[in-house]
DSSP file (Angstrom, degrees, kcal/mol; ACC not computed):
  #  RESIDUE AA STRUCTURE BP1 BP2  ACC     N-H-->O    O-->H-N    N-H-->O    O-->H-N    TCO  KAPPA ALPHA  PHI   PSI    X-CA   Y-CA   Z-CA
    1    1 A M              0   0    0      0, 0.0     2,-0.5     0, 0.0     0, 0.0   0.000 360.0 360.0 360.0 135.1   38.3   22.7    4.6
    2    2 A H        -     0   0    0      2,-0.0     2,-0.5     0, 0.0     0, 0.0  -0.931 360.0-171.5-110.5 124.3   35.2   21.7    6.7
    3    3 A V        +     0   0    0     -2,-0.5     2,-0.3     2,-0.0     0, 0.0  -0.946  10.3 170.1-117.9 135.1   35.6   20.8   10.3
    4    4 A S        +     0   0    0     -2,-0.5     2,-0.3     2,-0.0    -2,-0.0  -1.000   8.0 167.4-144.7 146.9   32.7   19.3   12.4
    5    5 A F        -     0   0    0     -2,-0.3     2,-0.3     2,-0.0    -2,-0.0  -0.977  35.6-104.4-150.9 161.1   32.3   17.7   15.7
    6    6 A N        -     0   0    0     -2,-0.3     2,-0.4     3,-0.0    -2,-0.0  -0.656  29.8-171.4 -97.7 141.5   29.3   16.8   17.9
    7    7 A I        -     0   0    0     -2,-0.3    -2,-0.0     2,-0.0     0, 0.0  -0.998  33.9-103.5-131.8 135.8   28.3   18.8   20.9
    8    8 A A    >   -     0   0    0     -2,-0.4     3,-2.2     1,-0.1     0, 0.0  -0.292  28.7-125.7 -54.5 131.8   25.7   17.8   23.4
    9    9 A D  T 3> S+     0   0    0      1,-0.3     4,-1.0     2,-0.2    -1,-0.1   0.757 107.2  61.8 -52.6 -26.7   22.5   19.8   22.8
   10   10 A D  H 3> S+     0   0    0      2,-0.2     4,-3.5     1,-0.2    -1,-0.3   0.644  87.5  75.0 -79.1 -15.6   22.5   20.9   26.4
   11   11 A I  H <> S+     0   0    0     -3,-2.2     4,-1.5     2,-0.2     5,-0.2   0.996 100.1  38.1 -63.3 -65.0   25.8   22.8   26.1
   12   12 A P  H  4>S+     0   0    0      0, 0.0     5,-2.6     0, 0.0    -1,-0.2   0.851 118.3  55.4 -56.4 -33.3   24.6   25.8   24.1
   13   13 A F  H ><5S+     0   0    0     -4,-1.0     3,-2.5     1,-0.2    -2,-0.2   0.960 104.5  49.9 -50.2 -59.2   21.5   25.6   26.4
   14   14 A A  H 3<5S+     0   0    0     -4,-3.5    -1,-0.2     1,-0.3    -3,-0.1   0.769 112.4  49.0 -62.6 -25.8   23.4   25.7   29.5
   15   15 A L  T 3<5S-     0   0    0     -4,-1.5    -1,-0.3    -5,-0.2    -2,-0.2   0.357 110.3-122.5 -93.5   6.4   25.3   28.8   28.1
   16   16 A K  T < 5 +     0   0    0     -3,-2.5     2,-0.3     1,-0.2    -3,-0.2   0.900  69.1 132.6  54.9  42.8   21.9   30.5   27.1
   17   17 A E      < -     0   0    0     -5,-2.6    -1,-0.2    -6,-0.1    -2,-0.2  -0.914  59.6-121.6-125.2 151.0   23.2   30.6   23.4
   18   18 A S     >  -     0   0    0     -2,-0.3     4,-2.7    -3,-0.1     5,-0.1  -0.396  36.7-107.9 -75.1 163.4   21.6   29.7   20.1
   19   19 A A  H  > S+     0   0    0      1,-0.2     4,-3.0     2,-0.2     5,-0.2   0.885 121.7  52.7 -60.7 -36.7   23.5   27.1   18.1
   20   20 A E  H  > S+     0   0    0      1,-0.2     4,-2.1     2,-0.2    -1,-0.2   0.885 112.5  43.3 -74.2 -33.8   24.6   29.8   15.6
   21   21 A D  H  > S+     0   0    0      2,-0.2     4,-2.7     3,-0.2    -2,-0.2   0.887 112.9  53.6 -70.2 -41.6   25.9   32.0   18.4
   22   22 A F  H  X S+     0   0    0     -4,-2.7     4,-2.7     1,-0.2     5,-0.2   0.980 110.7  45.4 -53.4 -58.8   27.5   29.0   20.0
   23   23 A T  H  X S+     0   0    0     -4,-3.0     4,-2.4     1,-0.2     5,-0.2   0.929 113.1  51.3 -55.5 -47.7   29.3   28.1   16.7
   24   24 A R  H  X S+     0   0    0     -4,-2.1     4,-2.3     1,-0.2    -1,-0.2   0.899 110.2  48.8 -52.9 -44.8   30.4   31.8   16.2
   25   25 A D  H  X S+     0   0    0     -4,-2.7     4,-3.0     2,-0.2     5,-0.3   0.905 109.0  52.6 -63.5 -47.0   31.8   31.9   19.7
   26   26 A I  H  X S+     0   0    0     -4,-2.7     4,-2.1     2,-0.2     5,-0.2   0.913 111.5  47.4 -55.7 -46.6   33.8   28.5   19.1
   27   27 A R  H  X S+     0   0    0     -4,-2.4     4,-2.0    -5,-0.2    -1,-0.2   0.924 115.3  45.3 -65.8 -41.8   35.4   30.1   15.9
   28   28 A F  H  X S+     0   0    0     -4,-2.3     4,-3.0    -5,-0.2    -2,-0.2   0.977 114.4  46.2 -64.0 -52.3   36.3   33.3   17.7
   29   29 A L  H  X S+     0   0    0     -4,-3.0     4,-2.3     1,-0.2    -2,-0.2   0.846 114.0  49.5 -63.7 -36.9   37.7   31.6   20.8
   30   30 A S  H  X S+     0   0    0     -4,-2.1     4,-2.1    -5,-0.3    -1,-0.2   0.920 113.4  45.5 -64.4 -42.3   39.7   29.1   18.6
   31   31 A A  H  X S+     0   0    0     -4,-2.0     4,-2.1    -5,-0.2    -2,-0.2   0.946 112.4  52.6 -68.0 -44.7   41.1   32.0   16.5
   32   32 A L  H  X S+     0   0    0     -4,-3.0     4,-2.9     1,-0.2    -1,-0.2   0.898 108.6  50.8 -59.4 -41.7   41.9   34.0   19.8
   33   33 A M  H  X S+     0   0    0     -4,-2.3     4,-1.6     1,-0.2    -1,-0.2   0.920 110.8  46.8 -67.4 -38.3   43.8   31.0   21.2
   34   34 A W  H  <>S+     0   0    0     -4,-2.1     5,-2.8     2,-0.2     6,-1.3   0.829 113.4  48.7 -70.7 -29.2   45.9   30.6   18.2
   35   35 A Y  H ><5S+     0   0    0     -4,-2.1     3,-1.1     4,-0.2    -2,-0.2   0.868 109.9  53.5 -77.0 -31.5   46.7   34.4   18.0
   36   36 A R  H 3<5S+     0   0    0     -4,-2.9    -2,-0.2     1,-0.2    -1,-0.2   0.877 107.2  50.6 -60.9 -37.7   47.6   34.4   21.7
   37   37 A K  T 3<5S-     0   0    0     -4,-1.6    -1,-0.2    -5,-0.2    -2,-0.2   0.439 115.2-119.2 -72.2  -8.8   50.0   31.6   21.1
   38   38 A N  T < 5S+     0   0    0     -3,-1.1    -3,-0.2     2,-0.2    -2,-0.1   0.806  83.4 119.3  66.0  30.3   51.5   33.6   18.2
   39   39 A K  S   <S+     0   0    0     -5,-2.8     2,-0.3     1,-0.2    -4,-0.2   0.780  72.9  35.4 -95.5 -31.0   50.5   30.8   15.8
   40   40 A L  S    S-     0   0    0     -6,-1.3    -2,-0.2    -9,-0.2    -1,-0.2  -0.903  81.7-123.8-120.3 152.6   48.3   33.0   13.7
   41   41 A S     >  -     0   0    0     -2,-0.3     4,-2.2    -3,-0.1     5,-0.2  -0.236  36.8-100.7 -76.0 175.0   48.6   36.6   12.7
   42   42 A L  H  > S+     0   0    0      2,-0.2     4,-2.2     1,-0.2     5,-0.1   0.893 123.7  49.1 -64.4 -42.0   45.9   39.0   13.4
   43   43 A G  H  > S+     0   0    0      2,-0.2     4,-1.8     1,-0.2    -1,-0.2   0.931 114.6  43.0 -61.3 -50.3   44.6   38.8    9.9
   44   44 A K  H  > S+     0   0    0      2,-0.2     4,-2.5     1,-0.2    -2,-0.2   0.900 111.0  55.6 -70.0 -36.7   44.6   35.0    9.8
   45   45 A A  H  X S+     0   0    0     -4,-2.2     4,-2.5     1,-0.2    -1,-0.2   0.922 109.4  48.3 -55.7 -49.1   43.1   34.9   13.3
   46   46 A A  H  X>S+     0   0    0     -4,-2.2     5,-3.0     1,-0.2     4,-0.7   0.850 110.7  50.9 -62.2 -33.6   40.2   37.2   12.0
   47   47 A E  H ><5S+     0   0    0     -4,-1.8     3,-0.6     2,-0.2    -2,-0.2   0.911 108.8  50.3 -72.8 -42.0   39.7   35.0    8.9
   48   48 A L  H 3<5S+     0   0    0     -4,-2.5    -2,-0.2     1,-0.2    -1,-0.2   0.921 111.3  49.3 -58.5 -42.0   39.5   31.9   11.0
   49   49 A A  H 3<5S-     0   0    0     -4,-2.5    -1,-0.2    -5,-0.2    -2,-0.2   0.668 117.5-113.1 -70.1 -16.1   37.0   33.5   13.2
   50   50 A G  T <<5S+     0   0    0     -4,-0.7     2,-0.3    -3,-0.6    -3,-0.2   0.792  78.7 113.8  86.7  23.4   34.9   34.7   10.3
   51   51 A Y      < -     0   0    0     -5,-3.0    -1,-0.3    -6,-0.1    -2,-0.1  -0.869  69.0-115.3-120.4 151.6   35.5   38.3   10.8
   52   52 A D     >  -     0   0    0     -2,-0.3     4,-2.5    -3,-0.1     5,-0.2  -0.443  47.7 -98.1 -77.2 175.9   37.4   41.0    8.8
   53   53 A K  H  > S+     0   0    0      1,-0.2     4,-2.0     2,-0.2     5,-0.1   0.884 122.9  48.4 -68.3 -40.2   40.4   42.4   10.7
   54   54 A L  H  > S+     0   0    0      2,-0.2     4,-2.0     1,-0.2    -1,-0.2   0.802 112.2  49.3 -69.9 -31.8   38.7   45.4   12.1
   55   55 A A  H  > S+     0   0    0      2,-0.2     4,-2.1     1,-0.2    -2,-0.2   0.885 109.9  51.8 -68.2 -40.3   35.6   43.4   13.3
   56   56 A F  H  X S+     0   0    0     -4,-2.5     4,-1.9     2,-0.2    -2,-0.2   0.902 111.2  48.0 -67.3 -43.5   38.0   40.9   15.0
   57   57 A I  H  X S+     0   0    0     -4,-2.0     4,-2.9    -5,-0.2    -1,-0.2   0.942 112.6  48.7 -59.8 -45.2   39.8   43.8   16.8
   58   58 A E  H  X S+     0   0    0     -4,-2.0     4,-1.8     1,-0.3    -2,-0.2   0.870 110.8  48.7 -70.7 -32.8   36.5   45.2   17.9
   59   59 A R  H  X S+     0   0    0     -4,-2.1     4,-1.5     2,-0.2    -1,-0.3   0.780 110.6  52.5 -73.2 -30.8   35.3   41.9   19.2
   60   60 A M  H  X>S+     0   0    0     -4,-1.9     5,-2.7     2,-0.2     4,-0.6   0.926 108.4  50.7 -66.8 -43.3   38.6   41.5   21.1
   61   61 A K  H  <5S+     0   0    0     -4,-2.9     3,-0.5     1,-0.2    -2,-0.2   0.861 107.8  52.5 -66.1 -35.0   38.1   44.8   22.6
   62   62 A L  H  <5S+     0   0    0     -4,-1.8    -1,-0.2     1,-0.2    -2,-0.2   0.865 112.4  45.7 -57.4 -42.5   34.5   43.8   23.7
   63   63 A E  H  <5S-     0   0    0     -4,-1.5    -1,-0.2    -3,-0.1    -2,-0.2   0.504 117.2-114.8 -86.8  -5.1   35.9   40.7   25.3
   64   64 A G  T  <5 +     0   0    0     -4,-0.6     2,-0.3    -3,-0.5    -3,-0.2   0.758  62.6 149.5  71.8  30.0   38.8   42.7   27.1
   65   65 A E      < -     0   0    0     -5,-2.7    -1,-0.3    -6,-0.1     2,-0.2  -0.712  51.1-112.4 -96.5 144.5   41.6   41.1   25.3
   66   66 A A        -     0   0    0     -2,-0.3     3,-0.2     1,-0.2    -1,-0.0  -0.503  15.4-155.1 -71.7 138.0   44.8   42.8   24.4
   67   67 A I  S    S+     0   0    0      1,-0.3     2,-0.4    -2,-0.2    -1,-0.2   0.837  84.6  23.7 -87.2 -30.3   45.2   43.3   20.8
   68   68 A F  S    S-     0   0    0     -3,-0.0     2,-0.6     2,-0.0    -1,-0.3  -1.000  70.7-160.6-128.7 134.6   49.0   43.4   21.1
   69   69 A A        -     0   0    0     -2,-0.4     2,-0.5    -3,-0.2    -3,-0.0  -0.931  11.6-177.9-122.7 112.0   50.9   41.8   23.9
   70   70 A Y        -     0   0    0     -2,-0.6     2,-0.1     4,-0.0    -2,-0.0  -0.876  14.4-146.0-106.0 133.9   54.4   43.0   24.5
   71   71 A D     >  -     0   0    0     -2,-0.5     4,-2.4     1,-0.1     5,-0.2  -0.319  42.3 -88.7 -87.5-179.7   56.8   41.7   27.1
   72   72 A A  H  > S+     0   0    0      1,-0.2     4,-2.6     2,-0.2     5,-0.2   0.892 127.1  50.5 -64.2 -43.4   59.4   43.9   28.9
   73   73 A D  H  > S+     0   0    0      2,-0.2     4,-2.2     1,-0.2    -1,-0.2   0.936 109.0  51.6 -55.8 -46.1   62.1   43.2   26.2
   74   74 A D  H  > S+     0   0    0      1,-0.2     4,-2.3     2,-0.2    -2,-0.2   0.959 112.5  44.9 -57.2 -51.3   59.7   44.1   23.5
   75   75 A M  H  X S+     0   0    0     -4,-2.4     4,-3.0     1,-0.2     5,-0.3   0.901 109.2  55.1 -64.8 -36.2   58.8   47.4   25.2
   76   76 A E  H  X S+     0   0    0     -4,-2.6     4,-2.6    -5,-0.2    -1,-0.2   0.929 109.4  47.7 -59.1 -39.5   62.4   48.3   26.0
   77   77 A E  H  X S+     0   0    0     -4,-2.2     4,-2.9    -5,-0.2    -2,-0.2   0.945 111.2  51.1 -56.1 -50.2   63.2   47.9   22.2
   78   78 A V  H  X S+     0   0    0     -4,-2.3     4,-2.1     1,-0.2     3,-0.3   0.976 113.9  45.2 -63.6 -56.7   60.1   50.1   21.3
   79   79 A F  H  X S+     0   0    0     -4,-3.0     4,-3.2     1,-0.2    -1,-0.2   0.906 110.7  51.8 -50.2 -46.8   61.3   52.8   23.9
   80   80 A A  H  X S+     0   0    0     -4,-2.6     4,-1.4    -5,-0.3    -1,-0.2   0.914 110.8  49.6 -58.6 -40.7   64.8   52.6   22.7
   81   81 A D  H  < S+     0   0    0     -4,-2.9    -1,-0.2    -3,-0.3    -2,-0.2   0.879 112.0  48.1 -60.1 -39.9   63.5   53.1   19.1
   82   82 A V  H >< S+     0   0    0     -4,-2.1     3,-2.1     1,-0.2    -2,-0.2   0.919 105.3  56.5 -71.3 -43.8   61.5   56.1   20.1
   83   83 A A  H 3< S+     0   0    0     -4,-3.2    -1,-0.2     1,-0.3    -2,-0.2   0.852 104.5  55.8 -59.4 -31.1   64.4   57.7   22.0
   84   84 A R  T 3< S+     0   0    0     -4,-1.4    -1,-0.3    -5,-0.2    -2,-0.2   0.485  83.9 106.2 -84.1   3.9   66.5   57.6   18.8
   85   85 A L    <         0   0    0     -3,-2.1    -3,-0.0     1,-0.1     0, 0.0  -0.590 360.0 360.0 -79.4 151.0   63.8   59.6   16.7
   86   86 A P              0   0    0      0, 0.0    -1,-0.1     0, 0.0    -3,-0.1   0.408 360.0 360.0 -70.3 360.0   64.7   63.1   15.9
């Protein structure tokens, strides 16, 4: 599938980005949004962003994004599982 939309020329300029960098950021940020909403897996988000999985994780790290977000219930379950280990 091909997606396109018009962006005013002054938007990348205002961000001090080339058109290529702007496009790469749009893809990354879109993938990140869908990943945060649990709509895409890490692998599918990486694919949407145009990265392999490890490169996507590295970019998330550079952006200060959590790779895995666990709520309190998830953490309780993890700790309960760990406590049952021999």
